[in-house]
MISERO-648795 format. One line per field, with one value per residue (C-alpha): z, y, x. Coordinates in steps of 0.2 Angstrom, whole numbers, plus 2048, in hexadecimal, padded with zeros to 3 digits. Last residue first. Example, Ala and Ser with C-alpha at 12.3 -4.5 7.8 and 13.67 -1.06 7.14 Angstrom:
REM MISERO-648795
up: 824; 827;
north: 7FB; 7EA;
east: 844; 83E;
***
This chain:
REM MISERO-648795
up: D4F; D49; D57; D53; D61; D64; D5E; D4D; D42; D3E; D2C; D2D; D3C; D32; D23; D2F; D37; D25; D20; D2F; D2D; D1C; D24; D32; D24; D21; D24; D27; D34; D3F; D40; D47; D54; D5A; D5C; D65; D71; D74; D78; D6F; D5E; D4C; D3B; D2D; D1F; D0D; D02; CFA; CEB; CE8; CDA; CCF; CC1; CB4; CA9; C9C; C94; C84; C81; C70; C69; C56; C4A; C3A; C29; C18; C13; C0C; C1A; C24; C32; C44; C53; C64; C73; C84; C93; C9F; CAD; CB6; CC4; CCC; CDD; CE5; CF5; CFA; D09; D0A; D1B; D21; D31; D42; D4F; D55; D67; D6F; D82; D85; D7E; D6C; D65; D52; D4C; D3A; D3D; D35; D36; D49; D4D; D5E; D61; D6F; D7A; D88; D98; DA4; DB4; DC1; DD1; DDF; DEC; DF9; DFB; DF5; E04; E11; E0C; E09; E1B; E23; E19; E1E; E31; E30; E27; E34; E2D; E28; E15; E0A; DF9; DE8; DDA; DC8; DB8; DB4; DBC; DCE; DD7; DEA; DF8; E0B; E0A; E11; E1C; E1C; E15; E0B; E06; DFE; DF5; DEF; DE8; DDF; DD8; DD1; DC9; DC1; DB9; DB3; DAA; DA4; DA5; DB2; DBF; DC8; DDB; DE2; DF4; E01; E12; E0D; E04; E06; DFB; DF5; DEC; DEB; DDF; DE9; DE4; DE3; DDF; DDC; DCC; DC6; DD1; DC4; DB5; DA4; D92; D81; D71; D71; D6D; D6D; D66; D59; D4C; D3F; D30; D26; D2B; D3E; D48; D5A; D63; D75; D7E; D8D; D91; DA3; DA5; DB3; DBE; DBE; DBF; DC9; DCD; DCD; DC4; DC0; DAD; DB1; DA7; DB2; DB1; DB4; DB7; DB0; DBA; DAE; DA7; DA6; D97; D96; D88; D81; D6F; D5D; D61; D54; D5E; D6B; D74; D81; D94; D9E; DB1; DC1; DD0; DE1; DF0; DF8; DF5; DF7; DEA; DED; DDC; DD3; DC8; DB8; DAF; D9F; D9A; D88; D83; D7B; D79; D7E; D7B; D69; D6A; D5C; D64; D56; D60; D57; D67; D74; D82; D93; DA2; DB2; DB5; DAE; D9F; D9D; D9D; D90; D85; D87; D83; D73; D6E; D6F; D66; D57; D53; D41; D43; D55; D51; D60; D6C; D68; D6B; D7B; D84; D94; D93; D92; D91; D96; D92; D9E; D9F; DAD; DAC; DBB; DC4; DCC; DDC; DD7; DD5; DDE; DD3; DCD; DC7; DCF; DDF; DE0; DE1; DD5; DD7; DCC; DD8; DE7; DE0; DDB; DED; DF5; DE9; DEE; E00; DFE; DF6; E04; E11; E08; E06; E18; E1C; E12; E19; E2B; E28; E1D; E2C; E39; E31; E33; E45; E49; E40;
north: 5F9; 5F0; 5E6; 5E0; 5D5; 5D9; 5D3; 5DB; 5D2; 5C2; 5C7; 5C8; 5D4; 5DE; 5DF; 5E4; 5F2; 5F8; 5F9; 603; 60E; 614; 61C; 624; 62B; 622; 62A; 619; 621; 625; 612; 60F; 61D; 617; 605; 60C; 616; 607; 5FB; 5ED; 5F5; 5F1; 5F8; 5F9; 604; 5FE; 60D; 612; 61E; 627; 621; 62C; 626; 632; 62D; 63A; 638; 641; 644; 648; 657; 656; 664; 65F; 659; 660; 665; 676; 677; 667; 662; 668; 65C; 664; 65A; 65A; 656; 647; 645; 635; 637; 627; 628; 61B; 620; 616; 60C; 5FF; 5F5; 5EA; 5DF; 5DD; 5D8; 5E5; 5E7; 5EC; 5EA; 5FD; 5FE; 603; 610; 613; 620; 620; 627; 61A; 60B; 60D; 602; 5FC; 5F3; 5E7; 5DE; 5D6; 5E0; 5DF; 5D7; 5E2; 5E7; 5E5; 5F1; 5ED; 5FA; 5ED; 5E2; 5EF; 5F5; 5E3; 5DE; 5ED; 5EA; 5D7; 5DC; 5E7; 5DA; 5CC; 5BB; 5C0; 5BE; 5AF; 5B5; 5AD; 5B5; 5B5; 5BB; 5AD; 5A0; 59B; 5A3; 5A1; 5AD; 5AB; 59A; 5A1; 5B1; 5C2; 5CD; 5C0; 5B7; 5C6; 5CB; 5B9; 5B8; 5C9; 5C4; 5B4; 5BD; 5CA; 5BC; 5B3; 5C2; 5C4; 5D7; 5E1; 5D3; 5CC; 5CA; 5BD; 5BE; 5B0; 5B0; 5A4; 5B3; 5C2; 5CE; 5C8; 5D8; 5DD; 5EC; 5FA; 602; 614; 61D; 62F; 637; 648; 649; 653; 654; 653; 659; 652; 659; 66A; 664; 670; 682; 686; 694; 694; 69F; 69C; 6AD; 6AB; 69D; 69B; 68E; 68A; 67D; 673; 66E; 66D; 666; 66A; 65C; 64B; 639; 62A; 61B; 608; 603; 5F1; 5EB; 5DE; 5E8; 5F7; 604; 617; 61F; 631; 640; 64E; 655; 668; 671; 681; 679; 66A; 670; 66D; 65F; 652; 643; 639; 646; 641; 643; 63D; 639; 63C; 632; 637; 62A; 627; 615; 60D; 60B; 5FC; 5FE; 60E; 60F; 617; 622; 624; 62F; 62E; 63D; 643; 656; 663; 676; 676; 66E; 66F; 665; 65F; 658; 649; 641; 64D; 64F; 648; 650; 645; 645; 634; 63A; 648; 63C; 631; 640; 646; 635; 633; 645; 641; 630; 63A; 641; 647; 651; 655; 660; 65C; 66A; 67A; 687; 68D; 67C; 67B; 668; 659; 648; 637; 626; 61C; 613; 60C; 604; 5FA; 5FD; 5EF; 5E6; 5D4; 5CE; 5DA; 5E4; 5E2; 5EB; 5FD; 5F6; 5EA; 5F9; 5FC; 5FC; 606; 615; 60A; 602; 612; 619; 609; 60A; 61D; 618; 60A; 617; 623; 616; 611; 622; 625; 615; 61C; 62D; 628; 621; 630; 63C; 632; 635; 647; 646; 63C; 647;
east: 7E1; 7F0; 7FA; 80B; 812; 825; 836; 835; 842; 838; 837; 824; 826; 832; 826; 818; 823; 828; 815; 810; 820; 81A; 80B; 816; 821; 832; 843; 84B; 856; 847; 844; 855; 854; 843; 84A; 85A; 84F; 844; 852; 85B; 85B; 860; 85C; 869; 863; 863; 861; 851; 852; 842; 836; 82D; 822; 81A; 80C; 806; 7F5; 7EF; 7DD; 7D5; 7CB; 7C7; 7C6; 7BC; 7C2; 7BC; 7CD; 7D2; 7E0; 7E3; 7D9; 7DD; 7E0; 7DE; 7E6; 7DE; 7EA; 7EA; 7F6; 7FB; 807; 80E; 818; 824; 82C; 83B; 840; 84D; 84E; 85C; 85A; 862; 855; 849; 844; 833; 834; 833; 821; 81D; 811; 80E; 801; 7FD; 7EB; 7E0; 7ED; 7F0; 7FE; 802; 813; 815; 822; 819; 81B; 82A; 825; 81D; 827; 81B; 814; 807; 7F9; 7EC; 7EF; 7EF; 7DE; 7D8; 7DD; 7D5; 7C5; 7C5; 7C8; 7B9; 7AF; 7B4; 7BA; 7CC; 7D0; 7D7; 7DD; 7DA; 7E4; 7DD; 7E6; 7F2; 7E8; 7E2; 7F1; 7F1; 7F1; 7F1; 7F9; 809; 809; 801; 810; 81A; 80A; 803; 813; 816; 804; 806; 817; 810; 801; 80D; 817; 808; 801; 7EF; 7EB; 7E1; 7E5; 7D5; 7D6; 7CB; 7C4; 7C2; 7BA; 7AC; 7A5; 7B1; 7A7; 797; 791; 77F; 77C; 774; 764; 75D; 76E; 76A; 76E; 774; 783; 78C; 780; 788; 783; 784; 77C; 786; 797; 7A6; 7A4; 797; 795; 788; 784; 773; 76C; 770; 778; 77F; 788; 78E; 799; 79C; 78A; 785; 773; 768; 761; 759; 75F; 758; 763; 763; 753; 753; 754; 762; 76E; 76C; 75E; 75E; 74D; 74C; 744; 745; 755; 756; 75D; 768; 773; 76B; 76F; 769; 75C; 75B; 756; 760; 769; 776; 775; 784; 781; 78B; 788; 780; 77E; 76D; 76D; 77E; 78D; 798; 79F; 79B; 78B; 790; 784; 77B; 76C; 764; 75B; 74B; 74A; 73E; 73E; 739; 728; 71B; 70D; 701; 6F2; 6EC; 6E5; 6E1; 6EF; 6E9; 6F1; 6F1; 703; 705; 6FC; 709; 718; 710; 70D; 71F; 726; 71B; 71F; 732; 72F; 728; 73A; 73A; 72A; 72E; 73D; 747; 74D; 757; 749; 751; 750; 746; 743; 74E; 745; 749; 750; 75C; 76C; 777; 788; 78F; 79F; 7AA; 7AD; 7A8; 7BA; 7C6; 7D1; 7E3; 7F2; 7F0; 7E8; 7F8; 803; 810; 823; 82F; 830; 832; 841; 849; 846; 84D; 85D; 85F; 85E; 86B; 877; 874; 878; 888; 88E; 88B; 895; 8A4; 8A3; 8A5; 8B7; 8BC; 8B8; 8C2; 8D3; 8D2; 8CD; 8DC; 8E8;
***
């Protein structure tokens, strides 16, 4: 009897522990790391661009008559190599194409590192498949050379044509070179100057800014972080570079529970797409929806003259106008959660295009409790 009574006493604490563990797991699942919500000011990628030539094409290069800049570039390159092309020479090249080369220089990249490049046709080349990019300097916004690109292109497609027929799969005018550029110059980054760094949130949100400051101060002590505005947080770091890196690694891994995002409805007027977040709600309102269609048809009418008369046959036009309007009953629309809003809007029976006008009208009436953004 004593053993039987001891089992229920142990079960209750065990259930409490399991319940607390489930709550901890649920809290962790909803939390986001600071590195996912913010970035360090100054530590960012930079765009690079360059102009070059792709050679080795199988007759699919630029038609030099319509693209004289391809000939000019090739002539200039040959002169630098000690080859003089006589003036007025008509070079009918089909294996060369002028291209623009773009790349993204990662933050804190150092000379010698390899980055990927994208090569895009600038003229009227039919395909860049099988081509080789010649050495191309990549420049930044300040005009300085930060990388040098060269290599064989990989084009994710193919095409064939014969006797006026053409078959093409994917896009043939753009290729990519993995590790096709070498970093030649590093972008200077003043990280931790005066033992201070600044975190910039991805979106302006005063609530999340406050949460980030509280999380950092709770972990590293008061006055470590302070909010400058609704998007920027100033953090005091250790003096040594090694300690600073360790501090930032631990700081960006801190978890916070982000505040609920602003209620927003995104409407794409070109495709009819409607996307709303979980915070969007609808106040009670009544909506009547009915389609109106107008059909105008024109038919020829032949008018014949009377017998034994000197009249002539005349052709006229007769137009018929038909108006159809579907019945639109008033439908009660109300929703305090995303699932209820979707259910209420589906009950109207409107098409995606009609839904755009309904959402605009609901916003004007003050029933849609969300920001309506049309793109």
